[in-house]
All heavy atoms as TSV, in Angstrom:
chain	resi	resn	atom	element	x	y	z
A	1	MET	N	N	69.927	-46.622	204.431
A	1	MET	CA	C	69.786	-46.128	203.059
A	1	MET	C	C	68.563	-46.786	202.417
A	1	MET	O	O	68.438	-48.002	202.455
A	1	MET	CB	C	71.054	-46.452	202.247
A	1	MET	CG	C	71.029	-45.846	200.867
A	1	MET	SD	S	72.389	-46.283	199.802
A	1	MET	CE	C	73.770	-45.516	200.593
A	2	SER	N	N	67.691	-45.970	201.903
A	2	SER	CA	C	66.489	-46.522	201.292
A	2	SER	C	C	66.739	-46.913	199.842
A	2	SER	O	O	67.783	-46.642	199.269
A	2	SER	CB	C	65.352	-45.511	201.345
A	2	SER	OG	O	65.630	-44.430	200.455
A	3	ALA	N	N	65.782	-47.593	199.262
A	3	ALA	CA	C	65.914	-48.051	197.902
A	3	ALA	C	C	65.984	-46.894	196.914
A	3	ALA	O	O	66.606	-47.013	195.873
A	3	ALA	CB	C	64.754	-48.972	197.532
A	4	THR	N	N	65.366	-45.776	197.249
A	4	THR	CA	C	65.410	-44.638	196.311
A	4	THR	C	C	66.725	-43.888	196.337
A	4	THR	O	O	67.062	-43.199	195.394
A	4	THR	CB	C	64.262	-43.635	196.634
A	4	THR	OG1	O	64.431	-43.192	197.979
A	4	THR	CG2	C	62.907	-44.277	196.424
A	5	THR	N	N	67.495	-44.011	197.420
A	5	THR	CA	C	68.791	-43.350	197.495
A	5	THR	C	C	69.933	-44.327	197.383
A	5	THR	O	O	71.072	-44.021	197.715
A	5	THR	CB	C	68.903	-42.576	198.838
A	5	THR	OG1	O	68.787	-43.521	199.912
A	5	THR	CG2	C	67.890	-41.486	198.920
A	6	ALA	N	N	69.664	-45.531	196.925
A	6	ALA	CA	C	70.700	-46.556	196.771
A	6	ALA	C	C	71.744	-46.061	195.747
A	6	ALA	O	O	71.446	-45.301	194.847
A	6	ALA	CB	C	70.093	-47.872	196.309
A	7	ALA	N	N	72.935	-46.527	195.895
A	7	ALA	CA	C	74.017	-46.176	195.003
A	7	ALA	C	C	73.741	-46.659	193.584
A	7	ALA	O	O	73.375	-47.803	193.399
A	7	ALA	CB	C	75.321	-46.722	195.511
A	8	VAL	N	N	73.867	-45.773	192.654
A	8	VAL	CA	C	73.670	-46.081	191.233
A	8	VAL	C	C	75.015	-45.878	190.554
A	8	VAL	O	O	75.718	-44.903	190.825
A	8	VAL	CB	C	72.602	-45.165	190.583
A	8	VAL	CG1	C	72.482	-45.421	189.109
A	8	VAL	CG2	C	71.280	-45.337	191.298
A	9	PRO	N	N	75.451	-46.826	189.723
A	9	PRO	CA	C	76.730	-46.609	189.043
A	9	PRO	C	C	76.756	-45.261	188.316
A	9	PRO	O	O	75.761	-44.853	187.715
A	9	PRO	CB	C	76.812	-47.775	188.047
A	9	PRO	CG	C	75.882	-48.813	188.580
A	9	PRO	CD	C	74.800	-48.053	189.327
A	10	PHE	N	N	77.920	-44.591	188.386
A	10	PHE	CA	C	78.002	-43.253	187.802
A	10	PHE	C	C	77.761	-43.239	186.312
A	10	PHE	O	O	77.242	-42.301	185.743
A	10	PHE	CB	C	79.309	-42.575	188.138
A	10	PHE	CG	C	80.510	-43.242	187.575
A	10	PHE	CD1	C	81.004	-42.848	186.329
A	10	PHE	CD2	C	81.163	-44.245	188.262
A	10	PHE	CE1	C	82.103	-43.463	185.761
A	10	PHE	CE2	C	82.285	-44.850	187.714
A	10	PHE	CZ	C	82.747	-44.487	186.473
A	11	TRP	N	N	78.147	-44.331	185.631
A	11	TRP	CA	C	77.937	-44.382	184.176
A	11	TRP	C	C	76.451	-44.440	183.848
A	11	TRP	O	O	75.995	-43.917	182.860
A	11	TRP	CB	C	78.689	-45.544	183.536
A	11	TRP	CG	C	78.533	-46.893	184.198
A	11	TRP	CD1	C	79.337	-47.407	185.140
A	11	TRP	CD2	C	77.526	-47.835	183.968
A	11	TRP	NE1	N	78.860	-48.653	185.525
A	11	TRP	CE2	C	77.738	-48.945	184.791
A	11	TRP	CE3	C	76.406	-47.861	183.120
A	11	TRP	CZ2	C	76.942	-50.048	184.840
A	11	TRP	CZ3	C	75.572	-48.958	183.148
A	11	TRP	CH2	C	75.867	-50.055	184.001
A	12	ARG	N	N	75.669	-45.079	184.719
A	12	ARG	CA	C	74.200	-45.142	184.527
A	12	ARG	C	C	73.597	-43.776	184.785
A	12	ARG	O	O	72.723	-43.338	184.072
A	12	ARG	CB	C	73.619	-46.204	185.473
A	12	ARG	CG	C	72.119	-46.340	185.378
A	12	ARG	CD	C	71.622	-46.977	184.128
A	12	ARG	NE	N	72.045	-48.369	184.110
A	12	ARG	CZ	C	71.977	-49.129	183.019
A	12	ARG	NH1	N	71.479	-48.657	181.905
A	12	ARG	NH2	N	72.397	-50.379	183.044
A	13	THR	N	N	74.072	-43.092	185.822
A	13	THR	CA	C	73.589	-41.758	186.130
A	13	THR	C	C	73.881	-40.795	184.987
A	13	THR	O	O	73.091	-39.897	184.715
A	13	THR	CB	C	74.253	-41.241	187.425
A	13	THR	OG1	O	74.038	-42.194	188.453
A	13	THR	CG2	C	73.715	-39.909	187.846
A	14	ALA	N	N	74.996	-41.004	184.298
A	14	ALA	CA	C	75.371	-40.127	183.185
A	14	ALA	C	C	74.624	-40.469	181.913
A	14	ALA	O	O	74.816	-39.850	180.901
A	14	ALA	CB	C	76.896	-40.242	182.927
A	15	GLY	N	N	73.767	-41.499	181.958
A	15	GLY	CA	C	72.968	-41.870	180.809
A	15	GLY	C	C	73.684	-42.798	179.845
A	15	GLY	O	O	73.323	-42.873	178.680
A	16	MET	N	N	74.753	-43.432	180.289
A	16	MET	CA	C	75.550	-44.317	179.442
A	16	MET	C	C	75.157	-45.779	179.688
A	16	MET	O	O	74.622	-46.107	180.740
A	16	MET	CB	C	77.025	-44.151	179.730
A	16	MET	CG	C	77.564	-42.778	179.474
A	16	MET	SD	S	79.265	-42.628	180.017
A	16	MET	CE	C	80.096	-43.714	178.831
A	17	THR	N	N	75.474	-46.622	178.730
A	17	THR	CA	C	75.374	-48.043	178.965
A	17	THR	C	C	76.739	-48.540	179.444
A	17	THR	O	O	77.738	-47.853	179.333
A	17	THR	CB	C	75.029	-48.804	177.660
A	17	THR	OG1	O	76.111	-48.620	176.723
A	17	THR	CG2	C	73.714	-48.326	177.065
A	18	TYR	N	N	76.757	-49.750	180.000
A	18	TYR	CA	C	78.037	-50.296	180.463
A	18	TYR	C	C	78.991	-50.508	179.315
A	18	TYR	O	O	80.194	-50.295	179.436
A	18	TYR	CB	C	77.812	-51.578	181.240
A	18	TYR	CG	C	79.120	-52.120	181.776
A	18	TYR	CD1	C	79.744	-51.524	182.868
A	18	TYR	CD2	C	79.768	-53.181	181.186
A	18	TYR	CE1	C	80.931	-51.962	183.351
A	18	TYR	CE2	C	80.966	-53.636	181.658
A	18	TYR	CZ	C	81.552	-53.040	182.748
A	18	TYR	OH	O	82.752	-53.451	183.218
A	19	ILE	N	N	78.462	-50.924	178.174
A	19	ILE	CA	C	79.307	-51.162	177.005
A	19	ILE	C	C	79.964	-49.848	176.551
A	19	ILE	O	O	81.168	-49.768	176.261
A	19	ILE	CB	C	78.478	-51.753	175.826
A	19	ILE	CG1	C	77.958	-53.126	176.229
A	19	ILE	CG2	C	79.299	-51.842	174.567
A	19	ILE	CD1	C	79.002	-54.157	176.458
A	20	GLY	N	N	79.201	-48.753	176.518
A	20	GLY	CA	C	79.763	-47.454	176.168
A	20	GLY	C	C	80.816	-47.018	177.153
A	20	GLY	O	O	81.888	-46.532	176.750
A	21	TYR	N	N	80.542	-47.188	178.433
A	21	TYR	CA	C	81.496	-46.865	179.475
A	21	TYR	C	C	82.787	-47.681	179.311
A	21	TYR	O	O	83.902	-47.155	179.384
A	21	TYR	CB	C	80.896	-47.077	180.839
A	21	TYR	CG	C	81.875	-47.131	181.984
A	21	TYR	CD1	C	82.502	-45.971	182.419
A	21	TYR	CD2	C	82.152	-48.323	182.621
A	21	TYR	CE1	C	83.387	-46.024	183.452
A	21	TYR	CE2	C	83.026	-48.386	183.667
A	21	TYR	CZ	C	83.677	-47.217	184.095
A	21	TYR	OH	O	84.551	-47.277	185.113
A	22	SER	N	N	82.655	-48.983	179.111
A	22	SER	CA	C	83.832	-49.848	178.983
A	22	SER	C	C	84.631	-49.532	177.736
A	22	SER	O	O	85.834	-49.628	177.735
A	22	SER	CB	C	83.447	-51.319	179.079
A	22	SER	OG	O	82.645	-51.658	177.980
A	23	ASN	N	N	83.957	-49.149	176.645
A	23	ASN	CA	C	84.649	-48.755	175.438
A	23	ASN	C	C	85.490	-47.505	175.654
A	23	ASN	O	O	86.621	-47.397	175.161
A	23	ASN	CB	C	83.691	-48.549	174.277
A	23	ASN	CG	C	83.194	-49.817	173.688
A	23	ASN	OD1	O	83.817	-50.859	173.817
A	23	ASN	ND2	N	82.022	-49.768	173.061
A	24	ILE	N	N	84.945	-46.528	176.371
A	24	ILE	CA	C	85.692	-45.322	176.677
A	24	ILE	C	C	86.905	-45.639	177.535
A	24	ILE	O	O	88.032	-45.169	177.292
A	24	ILE	CB	C	84.786	-44.278	177.365
A	24	ILE	CG1	C	83.771	-43.737	176.357
A	24	ILE	CG2	C	85.605	-43.127	177.949
A	24	ILE	CD1	C	82.684	-42.895	176.969
A	25	CYS	N	N	86.701	-46.445	178.567
A	25	CYS	CA	C	87.834	-46.851	179.424
A	25	CYS	C	C	88.918	-47.593	178.662
A	25	CYS	O	O	90.112	-47.325	178.857
A	25	CYS	CB	C	87.332	-47.712	180.555
A	25	CYS	SG	S	86.310	-46.821	181.762
A	26	ALA	N	N	88.528	-48.502	177.783
A	26	ALA	CA	C	89.479	-49.254	176.986
A	26	ALA	C	C	90.279	-48.328	176.083
A	26	ALA	O	O	91.495	-48.482	175.930
A	26	ALA	CB	C	88.789	-50.339	176.189
A	27	ALA	N	N	89.618	-47.373	175.466
A	27	ALA	CA	C	90.308	-46.424	174.597
A	27	ALA	C	C	91.296	-45.575	175.396
A	27	ALA	O	O	92.405	-45.329	174.897
A	27	ALA	CB	C	89.278	-45.513	173.893
A	28	LEU	N	N	90.938	-45.171	176.587
A	28	LEU	CA	C	91.856	-44.401	177.408
A	28	LEU	C	C	93.107	-45.216	177.801
A	28	LEU	O	O	94.204	-44.706	177.760
A	28	LEU	CB	C	91.146	-43.910	178.687
A	28	LEU	CG	C	90.106	-42.804	178.476
A	28	LEU	CD1	C	89.326	-42.567	179.747
A	28	LEU	CD2	C	90.778	-41.540	178.002
A	29	VAL	N	N	92.913	-46.467	178.155
A	29	VAL	CA	C	94.014	-47.328	178.477
A	29	VAL	C	C	94.927	-47.529	177.288
A	29	VAL	O	O	96.158	-47.431	177.400
A	29	VAL	CB	C	93.509	-48.664	179.062
A	29	VAL	CG1	C	94.661	-49.662	179.197
A	29	VAL	CG2	C	92.847	-48.459	180.400
A	30	ARG	N	N	94.330	-47.782	176.135
A	30	ARG	CA	C	95.146	-48.007	174.895
A	30	ARG	C	C	95.958	-46.756	174.589
A	30	ARG	O	O	97.095	-46.842	174.148
A	30	ARG	CB	C	94.266	-48.374	173.745
A	30	ARG	CG	C	93.794	-49.826	173.772
A	30	ARG	CD	C	93.166	-50.240	172.474
A	30	ARG	NE	N	91.955	-49.450	172.166
A	30	ARG	CZ	C	90.741	-49.772	172.530
A	30	ARG	NH1	N	90.502	-50.887	173.183
A	30	ARG	NH2	N	89.721	-49.020	172.181
A	31	ASN	N	N	95.372	-45.573	174.763
A	31	ASN	CA	C	96.088	-44.314	174.471
A	31	ASN	C	C	97.233	-44.040	175.442
A	31	ASN	O	O	98.136	-43.284	175.113
A	31	ASN	CB	C	95.122	-43.141	174.463
A	31	ASN	CG	C	94.234	-43.152	173.271
A	31	ASN	OD1	O	94.577	-43.711	172.218
A	31	ASN	ND2	N	93.067	-42.530	173.348
A	32	CYS	N	N	97.192	-44.629	176.629
A	32	CYS	CA	C	98.243	-44.415	177.633
A	32	CYS	C	C	99.416	-45.370	177.481
A	32	CYS	O	O	100.460	-45.167	178.090
A	32	CYS	CB	C	97.670	-44.593	179.031
A	32	CYS	SG	S	96.503	-43.287	179.484
A	33	LEU	N	N	99.249	-46.386	176.660
A	33	LEU	CA	C	100.331	-47.374	176.486
A	33	LEU	C	C	101.491	-46.799	175.685
A	33	LEU	O	O	101.339	-45.914	174.865
A	33	LEU	CB	C	99.804	-48.612	175.772
A	33	LEU	CG	C	98.771	-49.443	176.525
A	33	LEU	CD1	C	98.240	-50.539	175.612
A	33	LEU	CD2	C	99.381	-50.033	177.779
A	34	LYS	N	N	102.697	-47.343	175.960
A	34	LYS	CA	C	103.876	-46.957	175.207
A	34	LYS	C	C	104.115	-48.036	174.162
A	34	LYS	O	O	103.635	-49.127	174.265
A	34	LYS	CB	C	105.083	-46.872	176.138
A	34	LYS	CG	C	105.000	-45.727	177.127
A	34	LYS	CD	C	106.223	-45.663	177.987
A	34	LYS	CE	C	106.130	-44.526	178.994
A	34	LYS	NZ	N	107.309	-44.473	179.845
A	35	GLU	N	N	104.901	-47.665	173.131
A	35	GLU	CA	C	105.275	-48.635	172.111
A	35	GLU	C	C	106.164	-49.690	172.718
A	35	GLU	O	O	106.943	-49.380	173.614
A	35	GLU	CB	C	105.934	-47.943	170.958
A	35	GLU	CG	C	105.010	-47.091	170.095
A	35	GLU	CD	C	103.884	-47.843	169.438
A	35	GLU	OE1	O	103.972	-49.086	169.245
A	35	GLU	OE2	O	102.878	-47.216	169.109
A	36	PRO	N	N	106.134	-50.949	172.322
A	36	PRO	CA	C	105.368	-51.556	171.250
A	36	PRO	C	C	103.998	-52.033	171.670
A	36	PRO	O	O	103.225	-52.542	170.885
A	36	PRO	CB	C	106.229	-52.755	170.868
A	36	PRO	CG	C	106.830	-53.195	172.157
A	36	PRO	CD	C	107.111	-51.890	172.897
A	37	PHE	N	N	103.652	-51.829	172.978
A	37	PHE	CA	C	102.386	-52.310	173.478
A	37	PHE	C	C	101.200	-51.572	172.869
A	37	PHE	O	O	100.128	-52.148	172.693
A	37	PHE	CB	C	102.343	-52.169	175.010
A	37	PHE	CG	C	103.528	-52.851	175.657
A	37	PHE	CD1	C	104.517	-52.114	176.251
A	37	PHE	CD2	C	103.631	-54.232	175.657
A	37	PHE	CE1	C	105.611	-52.734	176.841
A	37	PHE	CE2	C	104.711	-54.868	176.247
A	37	PHE	CZ	C	105.721	-54.105	176.826
A	38	LYS	N	N	101.370	-50.295	172.535
A	38	LYS	CA	C	100.274	-49.511	171.956
A	38	LYS	C	C	99.893	-50.064	170.596
A	38	LYS	O	O	98.693	-50.237	170.303
A	38	LYS	CB	C	100.707	-48.044	171.848
A	38	LYS	CG	C	99.600	-47.125	171.489
A	38	LYS	CD	C	100.068	-45.665	171.576
A	38	LYS	CE	C	98.919	-44.735	171.522
A	38	LYS	NZ	N	99.317	-43.336	171.796
A	39	SER	N	N	100.843	-50.396	169.732
A	39	SER	CA	C	100.522	-50.925	168.410
A	39	SER	C	C	99.926	-52.346	168.524
A	39	SER	O	O	99.072	-52.690	167.721
A	39	SER	CB	C	101.737	-50.907	167.509
A	39	SER	OG	O	102.805	-51.654	168.061
A	40	GLU	N	N	100.377	-53.116	169.489
A	40	GLU	CA	C	99.818	-54.457	169.682
A	40	GLU	C	C	98.334	-54.358	170.121
A	40	GLU	O	O	97.489	-55.094	169.610
A	40	GLU	CB	C	100.601	-55.226	170.738
A	40	GLU	CG	C	101.972	-55.635	170.278
A	40	GLU	CD	C	102.774	-56.314	171.389
A	40	GLU	OE1	O	102.132	-56.719	172.400
A	40	GLU	OE2	O	103.974	-56.416	171.253
A	41	ALA	N	N	98.038	-53.436	171.026
A	41	ALA	CA	C	96.686	-53.242	171.490
A	41	ALA	C	C	95.795	-52.733	170.354
A	41	ALA	O	O	94.626	-53.134	170.227
A	41	ALA	CB	C	96.635	-52.301	172.671
A	42	ALA	N	N	96.346	-51.836	169.527
A	42	ALA	CA	C	95.567	-51.286	168.396
A	42	ALA	C	C	95.220	-52.394	167.401
A	42	ALA	O	O	94.123	-52.401	166.811
A	42	ALA	CB	C	96.360	-50.194	167.723
A	43	SER	N	N	96.110	-53.361	167.208
A	43	SER	CA	C	95.793	-54.444	166.261
A	43	SER	C	C	94.734	-55.349	166.808
A	43	SER	O	O	93.975	-55.961	166.057
A	43	SER	CB	C	97.068	-55.233	165.940
A	43	SER	OG	O	97.501	-55.981	167.055
A	44	ARG	N	N	94.602	-55.471	168.128
A	44	ARG	CA	C	93.583	-56.338	168.717
A	44	ARG	C	C	92.219	-55.688	168.800
A	44	ARG	O	O	91.214	-56.362	168.978
A	44	ARG	CB	C	94.016	-56.762	170.144
A	44	ARG	CG	C	95.090	-57.799	170.153
A	44	ARG	CD	C	95.202	-58.374	171.553
A	44	ARG	NE	N	95.467	-57.334	172.562
A	44	ARG	CZ	C	96.712	-56.985	172.966
A	44	ARG	NH1	N	97.774	-57.554	172.456
A	44	ARG	NH2	N	96.847	-56.072	173.917
A	45	GLU	N	N	92.154	-54.375	168.631
A	45	GLU	CA	C	90.879	-53.711	168.752
A	45	GLU	C	C	90.022	-53.787	167.486
A	45	GLU	O	O	88.850	-53.460	167.521
A	45	GLU	CB	C	91.050	-52.244	169.177
A	45	GLU	CG	C	91.194	-51.258	168.052
A	45	GLU	CD	C	91.289	-49.839	168.561
A	45	GLU	OE1	O	90.267	-49.291	168.982
A	45	GLU	OE2	O	92.391	-49.291	168.527
A	46	LYS	N	N	90.581	-54.254	166.378
A	46	LYS	CA	C	89.790	-54.384	165.147
A	46	LYS	C	C	88.738	-55.476	165.320
A	46	LYS	O	O	88.980	-56.499	165.932
A	46	LYS	CB	C	90.712	-54.708	163.977
A	46	LYS	CG	C	91.673	-53.593	163.639
A	46	LYS	CD	C	92.418	-53.902	162.402
A	46	LYS	CE	C	93.513	-52.904	162.140
A	46	LYS	NZ	N	93.091	-51.624	161.668
A	47	VAL	N	N	87.573	-55.240	164.737
A	47	VAL	CA	C	86.451	-56.169	164.858
A	47	VAL	C	C	86.147	-56.739	163.466
A	47	VAL	O	O	86.053	-55.979	162.505
A	47	VAL	CB	C	85.223	-55.431	165.445
A	47	VAL	CG1	C	84.043	-56.376	165.481
A	47	VAL	CG2	C	85.535	-54.898	166.800
A	48	HIS	N	N	85.984	-58.017	163.407
A	48	HIS	CA	C	85.575	-58.697	162.162
A	48	HIS	C	C	84.256	-59.421	162.444
A	48	HIS	O	O	84.091	-60.078	163.480
A	48	HIS	CB	C	86.648	-59.719	161.735
A	48	HIS	CG	C	87.980	-59.109	161.536
A	48	HIS	ND1	N	88.341	-58.432	160.380
A	48	HIS	CD2	C	89.085	-59.061	162.302
A	48	HIS	CE1	C	89.579	-58.002	160.473
A	48	HIS	NE2	N	90.065	-58.394	161.635
A	49	PHE	N	N	83.332	-59.301	161.511
A	49	PHE	CA	C	82.061	-59.961	161.702
A	49	PHE	C	C	81.482	-60.355	160.336
A	49	PHE	O	O	81.920	-59.871	159.309
A	49	PHE	CB	C	81.057	-59.092	162.475
A	49	PHE	CG	C	80.801	-57.744	161.855
A	49	PHE	CD1	C	79.706	-57.561	161.014
A	49	PHE	CD2	C	81.641	-56.672	162.097
A	49	PHE	CE1	C	79.477	-56.320	160.439
A	49	PHE	CE2	C	81.424	-55.453	161.548
A	49	PHE	CZ	C	80.328	-55.248	160.714
A	50	SER	N	N	80.535	-61.245	160.382
A	50	SER	CA	C	79.939	-61.800	159.163
A	50	SER	C	C	78.489	-61.339	159.095
A	50	SER	O	O	77.771	-61.382	160.079
A	50	SER	CB	C	79.995	-63.320	159.190
A	50	SER	OG	O	79.343	-63.854	158.102
A	51	VAL	N	N	78.068	-60.883	157.905
A	51	VAL	CA	C	76.698	-60.461	157.674
A	51	VAL	C	C	76.101	-61.362	156.580
A	51	VAL	O	O	76.696	-61.555	155.539
A	51	VAL	CB	C	76.646	-58.997	157.213
A	51	VAL	CG1	C	75.225	-58.566	156.909
A	51	VAL	CG2	C	77.275	-58.084	158.238
A	52	ALA	N	N	74.898	-61.888	156.886
A	52	ALA	CA	C	74.243	-62.737	155.900
A	52	ALA	C	C	72.771	-62.317	155.843
A	52	ALA	O	O	72.126	-62.130	156.848
A	52	ALA	CB	C	74.374	-64.197	156.271
A	53	LYS	N	N	72.270	-62.219	154.653
A	53	LYS	CA	C	70.857	-61.929	154.456
A	53	LYS	C	C	70.101	-63.235	154.287
A	53	LYS	O	O	70.642	-64.226	153.879
A	53	LYS	CB	C	70.661	-61.056	153.201
A	53	LYS	CG	C	71.244	-59.674	153.365
A	53	LYS	CD	C	70.939	-58.807	152.181
A	53	LYS	CE	C	71.495	-57.429	152.354
A	53	LYS	NZ	N	71.210	-56.553	151.247
A	54	TRP	N	N	68.815	-63.171	154.618
A	54	TRP	CA	C	67.931	-64.334	154.490
A	54	TRP	C	C	66.842	-64.000	153.503
A	54	TRP	O	O	66.281	-62.908	153.515
A	54	TRP	CB	C	67.324	-64.652	155.860
A	54	TRP	CG	C	68.304	-65.239	156.800
A	54	TRP	CD1	C	69.279	-64.571	157.502
A	54	TRP	CD2	C	68.464	-66.591	157.175
A	54	TRP	NE1	N	70.009	-65.410	158.274
A	54	TRP	CE2	C	69.499	-66.709	158.102
A	54	TRP	CE3	C	67.788	-67.763	156.831
A	54	TRP	CZ2	C	69.920	-67.877	158.677
A	54	TRP	CZ3	C	68.177	-68.957	157.420
A	54	TRP	CH2	C	69.235	-69.031	158.320
A	55	ALA	N	N	66.566	-64.941	152.611
A	55	ALA	CA	C	65.510	-64.760	151.627
A	55	ALA	C	C	64.781	-66.104	151.488
A	55	ALA	O	O	65.409	-67.146	151.341
A	55	ALA	CB	C	66.069	-64.321	150.288
A	56	ASP	N	N	63.475	-66.074	151.591
A	56	ASP	CA	C	62.634	-67.256	151.477
A	56	ASP	C	C	63.040	-68.348	152.465
A	56	ASP	O	O	63.041	-69.531	152.147
A	56	ASP	CB	C	62.688	-67.822	150.033
A	56	ASP	CG	C	62.149	-66.826	149.021
A	56	ASP	OD1	O	61.172	-66.112	149.365
A	56	ASP	OD2	O	62.682	-66.743	147.899
A	57	GLY	N	N	63.428	-67.951	153.658
A	57	GLY	CA	C	63.775	-68.900	154.700
A	57	GLY	C	C	65.138	-69.551	154.536
A	57	GLY	O	O	65.463	-70.471	155.256
A	58	LYS	N	N	65.969	-69.043	153.599
A	58	LYS	CA	C	67.305	-69.611	153.382
A	58	LYS	C	C	68.333	-68.524	153.492
A	58	LYS	O	O	68.123	-67.365	153.060
A	58	LYS	CB	C	67.398	-70.304	152.014
A	58	LYS	CG	C	66.491	-71.494	151.907
A	58	LYS	CD	C	66.688	-72.201	150.603
A	58	LYS	CE	C	65.753	-73.412	150.541
A	58	LYS	NZ	N	65.878	-74.142	149.344
A	59	GLN	N	N	69.491	-68.877	154.058
A	59	GLN	CA	C	70.545	-67.927	154.233
A	59	GLN	C	C	71.324	-67.765	152.929
A	59	GLN	O	O	71.730	-68.770	152.307
A	59	GLN	CB	C	71.494	-68.387	155.347
A	59	GLN	CG	C	72.623	-67.419	155.616
A	59	GLN	CD	C	73.555	-67.918	156.719
A	59	GLN	OE1	O	73.367	-69.012	157.219
A	59	GLN	NE2	N	74.487	-67.108	157.101
A	60	GLU	N	N	71.515	-66.502	152.525
A	60	GLU	CA	C	72.369	-66.236	151.368
A	60	GLU	C	C	73.836	-66.271	151.787
A	60	GLU	O	O	74.173	-66.400	152.944
A	60	GLU	CB	C	71.985	-64.894	150.752
A	60	GLU	CG	C	70.563	-64.839	150.229
A	60	GLU	CD	C	70.212	-63.478	149.684
A	60	GLU	OE1	O	71.006	-62.539	149.757
A	60	GLU	OE2	O	69.062	-63.353	149.211
A	61	LYS	N	N	74.740	-66.141	150.831
A	61	LYS	CA	C	76.157	-66.200	151.109
A	61	LYS	C	C	76.567	-65.059	152.046
A	61	LYS	O	O	76.285	-63.869	151.765
A	61	LYS	CB	C	76.980	-66.106	149.812
A	61	LYS	CG	C	78.429	-66.283	150.022
A	61	LYS	CD	C	79.192	-66.262	148.739
A	61	LYS	CE	C	80.681	-66.364	148.978
A	61	LYS	NZ	N	81.468	-66.220	147.782
A	62	PRO	N	N	77.225	-65.369	153.175
A	62	PRO	CA	C	77.609	-64.299	154.116
A	62	PRO	C	C	78.832	-63.525	153.598
A	62	PRO	O	O	79.645	-64.036	152.826
A	62	PRO	CB	C	77.988	-65.057	155.374
A	62	PRO	CG	C	78.290	-66.439	154.946
A	62	PRO	CD	C	77.498	-66.688	153.687
A	63	THR	N	N	78.904	-62.264	153.971
A	63	THR	CA	C	80.051	-61.429	153.656
A	63	THR	C	C	80.783	-61.071	154.957
A	63	THR	O	O	80.127	-60.743	155.958
A	63	THR	CB	C	79.656	-60.149	152.952
A	63	THR	OG1	O	78.589	-59.539	153.650
A	63	THR	CG2	C	79.241	-60.383	151.526
A	64	VAL	N	N	82.094	-61.148	154.930
A	64	VAL	CA	C	82.870	-60.810	156.106
A	64	VAL	C	C	83.220	-59.336	156.078
A	64	VAL	O	O	83.662	-58.829	155.039
A	64	VAL	CB	C	84.175	-61.666	156.171
A	64	VAL	CG1	C	85.031	-61.267	157.335
A	64	VAL	CG2	C	83.841	-63.147	156.228
A	65	ARG	N	N	82.981	-58.666	157.183
A	65	ARG	CA	C	83.195	-57.205	157.242
A	65	ARG	C	C	84.130	-56.891	158.398
A	65	ARG	O	O	84.263	-57.712	159.324
A	65	ARG	CB	C	81.884	-56.480	157.485
A	65	ARG	CG	C	80.825	-56.905	156.501
A	65	ARG	CD	C	80.118	-55.901	155.690
A	65	ARG	NE	N	80.515	-54.557	155.788
A	65	ARG	CZ	C	79.662	-53.541	155.790
A	65	ARG	NH1	N	78.379	-53.758	155.760
A	65	ARG	NH2	N	80.098	-52.307	155.822
A	66	THR	N	N	84.719	-55.737	158.397
A	66	THR	CA	C	85.515	-55.233	159.497
A	66	THR	C	C	84.896	-53.953	159.969
A	66	THR	O	O	84.041	-53.370	159.324
A	66	THR	CB	C	86.980	-55.024	159.091
A	66	THR	OG1	O	87.024	-54.055	158.056
A	66	THR	CG2	C	87.641	-56.299	158.646
A	67	ASP	N	N	85.326	-53.502	161.122
A	67	ASP	CA	C	84.724	-52.301	161.712
A	67	ASP	C	C	85.077	-51.031	160.978
A	67	ASP	O	O	84.444	-50.022	161.170
A	67	ASP	CB	C	85.074	-52.175	163.166
A	67	ASP	CG	C	86.602	-52.098	163.408
A	67	ASP	OD1	O	87.353	-52.337	162.468
A	67	ASP	OD2	O	86.979	-51.786	164.544
A	68	ASP	N	N	86.052	-51.042	160.076
A	68	ASP	CA	C	86.458	-49.840	159.343
A	68	ASP	C	C	85.759	-49.723	157.981
A	68	ASP	O	O	86.034	-48.801	157.277
A	68	ASP	CB	C	87.959	-49.758	159.177
A	68	ASP	CG	C	88.551	-50.986	158.468
A	68	ASP	OD1	O	87.910	-52.051	158.485
A	68	ASP	OD2	O	89.649	-50.865	157.947
A	69	GLU	N	N	84.882	-50.607	157.684
A	69	GLU	CA	C	84.144	-50.530	156.401
A	69	GLU	C	C	82.824	-49.830	156.557
A	69	GLU	O	O	82.181	-49.830	157.534
A	69	GLU	CB	C	83.863	-51.957	155.870
A	69	GLU	CG	C	85.123	-52.638	155.386
A	69	GLU	CD	C	84.812	-54.028	154.872
A	69	GLU	OE1	O	83.679	-54.522	155.004
A	69	GLU	OE2	O	85.732	-54.618	154.326
C-alpha cells in the first residue's frame, strides 16, 4: 500500500474533525441510555467556562458562563 492510498479515518474523509466526530458519537450513546442513566449523563454534558476581557494589559473581572447561554 502506497502513501497515497493509505487508510484515512472515515471522519476525516467526511470532512469532520475528531472533536465533531466524538461529539456525535457521545450524543448517540447518551440517547441510547435508559433512565436513570440517561438523566445522569445529560447532567454531565453541561459545560461551564469563564470569560474574561483584558484591557490595558490587565484582566477584568471574569464572568462564568454555561453552554446554554
